[in-house]
C-alpha positions in Angstrom: -7.2 -26.0 7.2 -8.4 -25.6 10.7 -11.6 -23.6 10.0 -15.1 -25.0 10.6 -16.6 -27.1 7.9 -18.3 -25.5 5.0 -21.8 -24.3 5.6 -22.5 -22.5 2.3 -25.4 -24.7 1.4 -27.2 -23.6 4.6 -26.8 -20.0 3.7 -27.2 -20.0 -0.1 -24.8 -20.5 -2.9 -22.7 -17.4 -3.8 -22.1 -16.8 -7.5 -18.6 -17.4 -8.8 -16.6 -15.0 -11.0 -16.2 -15.9 -14.6 -13.1 -17.9 -15.4 -11.9 -15.6 -18.2 -9.1 -13.4 -19.3 -10.1 -9.9 -18.4 -10.1 -7.5 -21.4 -6.9 -5.5 -21.7 -8.7 -2.1 -21.4 -10.4 -3.2 -18.2 -7.1 -4.5 -16.8 -5.6 -1.1 -17.6 -8.3 0.9 -15.9 -8.4 -1.4 -12.8 -4.6 -0.9 -12.4 -4.7 2.8 -13.4 -7.0 3.6 -10.5 -4.1 2.8 -8.2 -2.3 6.0 -9.4 -4.5 8.0 -7.0 -3.7 5.6 -4.1 0.0 5.8 -5.0 0.2 9.6 -5.0 -1.5 9.7 -1.6 0.5 6.8 -0.1 4.0 7.8 -1.3 3.5 11.4 -0.4 2.5 10.4 3.1 5.4 8.0 3.4 8.2 10.1 1.8 7.1 13.8 2.1 4.7 14.3 4.9 6.8 13.7 8.0 9.8 15.5 6.4 7.6 18.4 5.5 6.1 19.0 8.9 9.3 18.2 10.8 12.0 19.9 8.7 10.0 22.5 6.8 7.3 23.6 9.2 9.4 22.8 12.3 7.0 20.5 14.2 8.8 18.0 16.5 9.0 14.5 14.9 7.3 12.9 17.9 4.3 15.1 17.5 4.1 14.5 13.7 4.5 10.8 14.1 1.9 10.6 16.9 -0.6 12.6 15.0 -0.2 10.5 11.8 -0.4 7.3 13.8 -3.6 8.3 15.5 -5.1 9.3 12.1 -4.2 6.0 10.6 -5.7 4.0 13.5 -9.0 6.0 13.5 -9.3 5.7 9.8 -8.5 1.9 9.8 -11.7 1.3 11.8 -13.7 2.9 8.9 -12.5 0.3 6.4 -14.5 -2.7 7.7 -17.7 -0.5 7.6 -16.9 0.6 4.1 -16.2 -3.0 3.0 -19.4 -4.2 4.5 -21.4 -1.5 2.9 -19.9 -2.1 -0.6 -20.4 -5.9 -0.2 -24.2 -5.4 0.4 -25.1 -2.4 -1.7 -27.6 -3.1 -4.5 -27.9 -0.5 -7.2 -28.1 -0.4 -11.0 -24.4 0.5 -10.8 -23.5 -2.5 -8.8 -22.0 -2.8 -5.4 -18.7 -0.9 -5.9 -19.1 2.0 -8.4 -21.3 4.4 -6.4 -18.5 4.6 -3.9 -15.9 5.1 -6.6 -17.7 8.1 -8.2 -18.6 9.7 -4.8 -15.0 9.7 -3.4 -13.2 11.8 -6.0 -14.0 15.4 -5.0 -13.9 15.0 -1.1 -10.5 13.2 -1.4 -9.0 16.0 -3.5 -10.3 18.8 -1.2 -9.0 17.1 2.0 -5.6 16.5 0.4 -5.2 20.2 -0.3 -6.2 21.1 3.2 -3.5 18.8 4.7 -0.6 20.6 3.0 -1.7 24.1 3.8 -1.5 24.3 7.7 -2.2 27.5 9.5 0.3 29.0 12.0 -0.3 27.0 15.2 1.5 26.0 18.3 3.0 22.5 18.5 0.1 21.2 20.6 -2.5 22.7 18.2 -0.5 21.3 15.2 -1.0 17.8 16.6 -4.8 18.1 16.2 -4.5 19.8 12.8 -2.3 17.0 11.4 -4.4 14.4 13.0 -7.7 15.8 11.7 -6.5 16.6 8.2 -4.7 13.3 7.7 -7.7 11.4 8.9 -10.0 13.2 6.4 -7.7 12.4 3.6 -7.4 8.7 4.5 -11.1 8.3 5.2 -12.2 9.9 1.9 -9.6 7.8 0.0 -10.9 4.6 1.7 -14.2 5.0 0.0 -12.3 4.6 -3.3 -9.5 2.1 -2.2 -11.6 -0.6 -0.6 -14.3 -0.9 -3.3 -11.8 -0.6 -6.1 -9.5 -3.3 -4.7 -12.5 -5.5 -4.1 -13.2 -5.6 -7.9 -10.2 -7.8 -8.6 -11.4 -11.2 -7.4 -14.8 -10.4 -8.9 -13.4 -9.8 -12.4 -12.0 -13.4 -12.7 -11.6 -16.6 -10.8 -8.5 -17.7 -12.8 -5.6 -18.3 -10.3 -2.8 -16.6 -12.2 -4.9 -13.9 -13.9 -5.4 -12.5 -10.4 -1.7 -12.1 -9.9 -1.4 -10.2 -13.1 -4.3 -7.9 -12.1 -2.8 -7.0 -8.8 0.6 -6.8 -10.3 -0.7 -4.0 -12.6 -2.3 -2.4 -9.6 1.0 -2.3 -7.8 2.8 -1.0 -10.8 0.4 1.8 -11.5 0.3 2.7 -7.8 4.1 3.0 -7.6 4.4 4.5 -11.0 1.8 7.2 -10.3 3.3 8.0 -6.9 6.8 8.0 -8.2 6.1 10.1 -11.2 4.4 12.7 -9.0 7.4 12.6 -6.7 9.8 12.9 -9.7 7.9 16.0 -10.9 7.9 17.4 -7.4 11.6 16.9 -6.9 12.7 18.2 -10.3 10.2 21.0 -10.8 8.6 22.1 -7.5 11.3 21.5 -4.8 14.1 23.3 -6.5 16.5 25.9 -5.0 15.0 29.4 -4.7 16.0 32.6 -3.1 16.4 31.9 0.6 16.2 28.1 0.0 19.4 26.7 -1.5 18.1 23.2 -0.6 14.9 22.9 -2.6 13.5 20.2 -0.3 13.1 22.8 2.4 11.1 25.3 0.3 7.5 25.4 1.7 6.0 27.0 -1.5 6.9 23.8 -3.5 4.7 21.7 -1.2 1.7 24.0 -1.6 2.0 23.7 -5.4 2.4 19.9 -5.0 -0.8 19.7 -3.1 -2.9 21.5 -5.7 -1.5 19.5 -8.7 -1.6 16.1 -6.9 -5.2 16.7 -5.7 -6.4 17.4 -9.3 -4.6 14.3 -10.7 -6.1 12.1 -7.9 -9.7 13.2 -8.5 -9.3 12.8 -12.3 -7.8 9.3 -12.0 -10.6 8.1 -9.7 -13.3 9.2 -12.1 -11.4 7.7 -15.1 -10.9 4.4 -13.4 -14.6 4.2 -12.4 -15.7 5.0 -15.9 -13.2 2.5 -17.4 -14.4 -0.4 -15.3 -18.1 0.5 -15.5 -18.8 -1.8 -18.4 -17.9 -4.8 -16.2 -20.7 -4.3 -13.8 -23.0 -6.7 -15.7 -20.4 -9.5 -15.4 -19.6 -9.2 -11.7 -20.9 -12.0 -9.4 -23.9 -11.2 -7.2 -24.4 -11.8 -3.6 -27.3 -14.2 -3.4 -27.5 -13.7 0.3 -30.3 -12.6 2.5 -29.2 -9.9 4.9 -29.2 -10.9 8.6 -29.6 -8.9 11.8 -26.7 -6.6 12.7 -25.6 -9.1 15.4 -25.6 -11.9 12.9 -23.7 -9.8 10.3 -21.0 -8.9 12.9 -20.7 -12.6 13.8 -20.2 -13.6 10.2 -17.6 -10.8 9.7 -15.6 -12.0 12.7 -15.9 -15.6 11.5 -14.5 -14.6 8.1 -11.6 -12.9 9.8 -10.9 -16.1 11.7 -9.9 -17.8 8.4 -6.5 -19.4 8.8 -5.2 -18.2 5.5 -6.4 -14.6 6.2 -4.7 -14.6 9.6 -1.4 -15.7 8.1 -1.5 -13.0 5.4 -2.3 -10.3 7.9 0.6 -11.4 10.1 2.8 -11.2 7.0 1.4 -7.8 6.3 2.3 -6.7 9.9 6.0 -7.3 9.3 6.4 -6.8 5.5 4.5 -3.5 5.4 6.3 -2.2 8.5 9.5 -2.9 6.6 8.3 -1.0 3.6 6.9 1.9 5.7 10.2 2.2 7.6 12.2 2.1 4.3 10.1 4.9 2.8 9.8 6.9 6.0 13.5 7.3 6.4 14.4 7.6 2.7 14.2 11.4 2.5 16.4 11.7 5.6 19.0 9.3 4.0 18.9 11.0 0.6 19.2 14.6 2.0 21.6 14.1 4.9 23.3 10.7 4.7 24.1 10.8 0.9 23.8 14.6 0.6 22.1 14.4 -2.8 20.2 17.3 -4.5 16.8 17.4 -6.1 18.2 16.5 -9.6 19.8 13.3 -8.2 16.5 12.4 -6.5 14.9 11.9 -9.9 17.2 8.9 -10.4 16.0 7.3 -7.2 12.4 7.6 -8.4 13.3 6.1 -11.8 15.1 3.2 -10.1 12.1 2.6 -7.9 9.7 2.5 -10.9 12.0 0.1 -12.8 12.2 -2.2 -9.8 8.4 -2.3 -9.5 8.0 -2.9 -13.2 10.3 -5.9 -12.9 8.4 -7.0 -9.8 5.2 -7.2 -11.8 6.8 -9.5 -14.4 8.8 -11.6 -11.9 5.9 -12.2 -9.5 3.8 -13.6 -12.3 6.5 -15.8 -13.8 8.0 -17.3 -10.6 4.6 -18.0 -9.1 3.6 -20.0 -12.2 6.8 -22.1 -11.7 6.8 -22.7 -8.0 3.4 -21.4 -6.7 2.4 -18.2 -5.0 3.5 -19.3 -1.5 7.1 -20.3 -2.3 7.5 -17.4 -4.7 6.4 -14.9 -2.0 8.8 -16.4 0.5 11.7 -16.3 -1.9 11.2 -12.7 -2.9 10.8 -11.3 0.7 13.8 -13.3 1.9 15.9 -12.1 -1.0 15.1 -8.4 -0.4 17.1 -8.6 2.9 20.3 -8.9 0.9 19.9 -5.7 -1.1 17.7 -3.3 0.9 20.3 -2.4 3.7 23.5 -3.2 1.7 24.3 0.4 0.8 23.9 1.7 4.3 26.1 -1.0 5.8 28.6 -0.4 3.0 28.9 3.3 4.0 29.2 2.6 7.8 32.0 0.0 7.2 33.8 2.0 4.5 32.9 0.1 1.3 30.8 2.7 -0.4 32.1 5.7 -2.5 32.2 9.0 -0.7 29.5 11.6 -1.1 30.0 13.5 -4.4 31.7 10.5 -6.1 30.1 10.0 -9.5 29.8 6.2 -8.9 27.7 6.7 -5.7 24.4 7.5 -7.4 24.3 4.5 -9.8 25.1 2.1 -7.0 22.4 3.5 -4.8 19.8 3.4 -7.6 20.7 -0.2 -8.3 20.3 -1.2 -4.7 17.0 0.7 -4.6 15.7 -1.1 -7.7 16.7 -4.5 -6.5 15.6 -4.2 -2.8 12.2 -2.5 -3.6 11.5 -4.8 -6.5 12.0 -8.0 -4.5 9.9 -6.8 -1.6 7.1 -5.6 -3.8 7.1 -8.9 -5.7 6.3 -10.6 -2.4 3.6 -8.0 -1.6 1.9 -8.5 -5.0 1.7 -12.3 -4.4 0.4 -11.6 -0.9 -2.6 -9.7 -2.3 -3.2 -12.3 -4.9 -3.2 -15.0 -2.2 -5.8 -12.9 -0.4 -8.2 -13.3 -3.4 -7.9 -17.1 -3.0 -8.9 -16.8 0.6 -12.2 -15.0 -0.5 -13.5 -18.2 -2.3 -12.5 -20.3 0.7 -14.6 -18.1 2.9 -17.4 -17.9 0.3 -17.7 -21.7 0.2 -17.9 -21.8 4.0 -20.2 -18.8 4.6 -22.4 -18.8 1.5 -21.6 -15.1 1.0 -19.0 -13.1 -1.0 -17.0 -10.8 1.3 -14.5 -9.2 -1.0 -15.0 -5.8 0.6 -14.7 -7.1 4.1 -11.5 -9.0 3.4 -9.9 -6.1 1.5 -11.1 -3.8 4.3 -9.4 -6.1 6.8 -6.2 -6.0 4.7 -6.3 -2.2 4.6 -7.1 -2.1 8.3 -3.9 -4.0 9.1 -1.9 -2.2 6.4 -2.9 1.2 7.8 -2.2 0.3 11.4 1.1 -1.1 10.3 1.9 2.0 8.2 1.2 4.0 11.3 3.7 1.8 13.1 6.2 2.5 10.3 5.7 6.2 10.7 5.9 5.9 14.5 9.0 3.8 14.3 10.6 6.3 11.9 9.8 9.2 14.3 11.1 7.0 17.2 14.4 6.3 15.4 14.9 9.9 14.6 14.4 10.8 18.2 16.5 7.9 19.5 19.6 9.0 17.5 19.0 12.6 18.5 18.6 13.8 14.8 18.5 17.6 14.9 15.4 19.6 13.7 16.0 21.9 10.8 19.4 20.3 10.1 21.6 21.5 7.2 23.0 18.8 4.9 26.7 18.3 5.5 26.5 19.5 9.1 24.9 16.5 10.8 27.6 14.6 12.9 28.7 11.4 11.2 28.1 9.4 14.4 24.4 10.3 14.3 24.2 9.3 10.7 25.9 6.0 11.3 23.6 5.3 14.2 20.6 6.0 12.1 21.8 3.6 9.4 22.6 0.8 11.9 19.3 1.0 13.8 17.4 1.1 10.5 19.3 -2.0 9.1 18.8 -4.1 12.2 15.0 -3.4 12.4 14.3 -3.9 8.7 16.2 -7.2 8.6 14.2 -8.6 11.5 10.9 -7.4 9.9 11.7 -9.0 6.6 12.8 -12.3 8.1 9.6 -12.5 10.1 7.4 -11.8 7.1 9.1 -14.5 5.0 8.8 -17.1 7.8 5.1 -16.4 8.2 4.0 -16.4 4.5 5.7 -19.8 4.1 2.8 -21.2 6.2 0.0 -20.1 3.8 -2.4 -23.1 3.4 -4.0 -22.6 -0.1 -2.3 -23.6 -3.4 -3.5 -23.7 -7.0 -5.0 -27.2 -6.8 -7.0 -26.2 -3.6 -8.3 -23.1 -5.3 -9.4 -24.8 -8.6 -11.1 -27.6 -6.8 -13.0 -25.2 -4.7 -14.2 -23.2 -7.7 -15.4 -26.4 -9.3 -17.3 -27.4 -6.2 -18.9 -23.9 -6.0 -19.9 -23.9 -9.7 -21.4 -27.4 -9.3 -23.4 -26.3 -6.2 -24.6 -23.1 -8.0 -25.7 -25.2 -11.0 -27.6 -27.7 -8.8 -29.4 -24.8 -7.1 -30.7 -23.5 -10.4 -32.1 -26.8 -11.6 
């Protein structure tokens, strides 16, 4: 690696997580907490732009611009939250006070976002920006500390992949289950709204129910992991001046492995954000499916993610995290755009054909599952970077690194939303369109532009992650050195 030589001895010896199998109940609650994140994230990706653009009637460029600004502003909060949770010292540890304190504010802000007043387009920009920022900022006080618990629970190389695999599964399962309920129960045809996806009352009910679930999940996850506080590693580190702290943060972010993973995030999460951002448009207008059929898309998504959790753990054991992540991301290119190209070139069944839905669900499960397998391994690889930095700096910076990850992820998600809005504007997609009446030329252009962009993004992510410098042997040798140094310091 090209970083500076270790200087942990000069700054103190950070404690190392126990090399143990995490109790099953703790694994469950660590993963279960991601349900709240999944509900927020998937609703933002799949429903929010569609809701404000097609239901409320706000131009896509205004919606996309407001959400992008909210993401960027919120992303700058994450390093501060990470730094605070790394250095907090209470009888409830470093993370849990943030977990307990985030539940109610996050729920209230979420309800506000989905209940806009009547405003002009210009005023609506500021409403969407402000409300979305509050939701994301309040959820960051939960997301960053909760994710930071993973590398503290265990130092075992493959156990971390299983932990974050569960987190991905529960995040997608929770978000997908909420969407399934929304599509089949809340967004159903009603008087004046033959297409249930365009019924504003359904979105208001969705906000209330989702907010209650999110708050409950946050509290349950915090309580379920509370017993682990006594086992978590401590930061045996004397706080420096603000200038010195900022210098160490910037030095940590200069870690080669971290920079590679963040570049991978730039492209992989942009692909995922674009995929989710356009999904409602494709489902409603390209494939002309109703709410009942949408449930099968959600089921396919959950099955794909469940397989991703198993596949990521098994393949990484056989060929290592780096090669497995590269293989998964590269393979996703085959399945993700296949159905759209098939329709443009006349290989897919026509809309209304009973074979159409099963084929689409299969491609959804395969494409999403492969890409998410790569993303699970990317996060697991980030936990290995944390020990590399701890050996060099003498300080555990889980919160800072996960904050940096969320920072890039949120900026990239904003790019995905902005790209989605840009594509919609580029192909001249009509506002308030009726399914079945959008010209086929516009729909084909939408599919072709989407396919080209998502292929380039996935190829770039695969090429970058293949350069990750830390493998299992590196990690285990580093843990042994750190344990030896900590033992010598106590003699």
